[in-house]
C-alpha angles and dihedrals in degrees: 000000000000113000130210097278098037095269111140142210113198138174100194095147128043113264096013132098117189120202113192117198138120090243134011123199125194129191122206126017125336117215119192111203094186125065104246141060109192120193129211094266091049096257110143143205109203139185096182091131112058110246094017130094114193131190118206115200140120089244132017128192134180133191126205129021122322111217 
């Protein structure tokens, strides 16, 4: 599916939907049914182990209070 400004939504392989755009905005809640979120530079947020969320990166920084 080619959208108005050349962004695309494709389903070229079974079980995968690819959305191609410079930026994607969502409103509402986002639920991830799988265990991993992998970013463009291969850093990862994972929930492979029940009850544990792990962040894989060479460097990790936070701002604000952790509670």
